[in-house]
C-alpha positions as CSV (number, residue, x, y, z in Angstrom):
1,M,10.8,-16.5,-10.8
2,M,14.2,-15.4,-9.5
3,P,16.2,-18.6,-9.0
4,H,19.5,-16.7,-8.8
5,L,18.3,-14.8,-5.7
6,G,17.9,-16.7,-2.5
7,A,14.8,-16.6,-0.4
8,T,16.4,-14.3,2.1
9,L,17.2,-11.7,-0.5
10,Q,13.7,-12.0,-2.0
11,I,12.2,-11.4,1.4
12,A,14.6,-8.5,2.1
13,L,13.5,-6.9,-1.2
14,G,9.8,-7.7,-1.0
15,L,9.2,-6.4,2.5
16,P,10.2,-2.8,1.9
17,L,8.5,-2.8,-1.5
18,G,5.3,-4.0,0.1
19,M,5.6,-1.4,2.9
20,A,6.1,1.4,0.4
21,A,3.1,0.2,-1.7
22,G,1.0,0.0,1.5
23,W,2.1,3.4,2.7
24,I,1.1,5.0,-0.6
25,Y,-2.1,3.0,-0.9
26,F,-3.4,3.5,2.7
27,G,-1.9,7.0,2.9
28,T,-4.0,8.2,0.0
29,L,-7.1,6.6,1.5
30,H,-7.8,9.8,3.5
31,W,-7.5,11.8,0.3
32,S,-10.0,9.6,-1.5
33,V,-12.5,9.7,1.4
34,S,-12.1,13.5,1.5
35,L,-12.9,13.8,-2.2
36,L,-15.9,11.5,-1.8
37,T,-17.4,13.3,1.1
38,G,-16.6,16.7,-0.4
39,G,-18.8,16.1,-3.4
40,S,-16.2,15.1,-5.9
41,A,-17.3,11.6,-6.5
42,G,-15.9,11.4,-10.0
43,R,-12.4,12.4,-8.8
44,A,-12.7,10.0,-5.8
45,I,-13.6,7.1,-8.2
46,V,-10.6,7.9,-10.5
47,L,-8.3,8.0,-7.5
48,Q,-9.7,4.7,-6.2
49,V,-9.2,3.0,-9.5
50,A,-5.6,4.4,-9.7
51,R,-4.9,3.2,-6.2
52,L,-6.2,-0.3,-6.9
53,G,-4.5,-0.5,-10.3
54,G,-1.2,0.6,-9.0
55,L,-1.3,-1.9,-6.2
56,G,-2.4,-4.6,-8.6
57,L,0.6,-3.8,-10.9
58,I,3.0,-3.9,-8.1
59,F,1.8,-7.2,-6.8
60,F,1.6,-8.6,-10.3
61,G,5.3,-7.7,-10.7
62,L,6.2,-9.2,-7.4
63,A,4.3,-12.4,-8.3
64,K,6.4,-12.7,-11.5
65,L,9.6,-12.4,-9.5
66,G,8.8,-15.3,-7.2
67,P,6.7,-16.6,-4.3
68,W,8.9,-15.3,-1.4
69,I,9.1,-11.8,-2.7
70,L,5.3,-11.8,-3.2
71,L,4.7,-13.1,0.3
72,A,7.1,-10.6,1.8
73,G,5.4,-7.8,-0.2
74,A,2.0,-8.8,1.2
75,A,3.5,-8.8,4.7
76,G,4.9,-5.3,4.1
77,L,1.5,-4.1,2.9
78,L,-0.2,-5.4,6.0
79,T,2.5,-3.9,8.2
80,A,2.0,-0.5,6.6
81,R,-1.7,-0.8,7.0
82,F,-1.3,-1.6,10.7
83,V,1.0,1.4,11.3
84,I,-1.3,3.8,9.4
85,V,-4.5,2.7,11.1
86,R,-2.8,2.8,14.5
87,R,-1.5,6.3,13.8
88,V,-5.0,7.5,12.8
89,R,-6.7,5.9,15.8
90,L,-4.2,7.4,18.3
91,S,-4.2,10.8,16.7
92,P,-6.5,13.3,18.5
93,A,-7.1,15.1,15.2
94,S,-7.4,12.0,13.0
95,A,-9.7,13.9,10.6
96,S,-6.8,16.1,9.5
97,W,-4.2,13.3,9.3
98,R,-1.9,13.3,6.4
99,A,0.8,10.9,5.4
100,P,4.3,12.3,6.3
């Protein structure tokens, strides 16, 4: 826990960290699906394990830092998911979408 950091600072740090983690996690989802549908199931599984493992490590670290930073990180992750899913849905060529 980070008692020397106030709740406001923890939220201010956790939100962008969660958004970055979500952007990477959901941004690589298209790559994972492309590998899976392209016949590279082994590579897709390795990528999926790496995605989940990385996300787990990030949130484990946030949990060690305190409850507010963890909660803000989760909110950032969900915000990034919302933005990416909305972008893919609104894109006319969503099959060729790539993270910027």
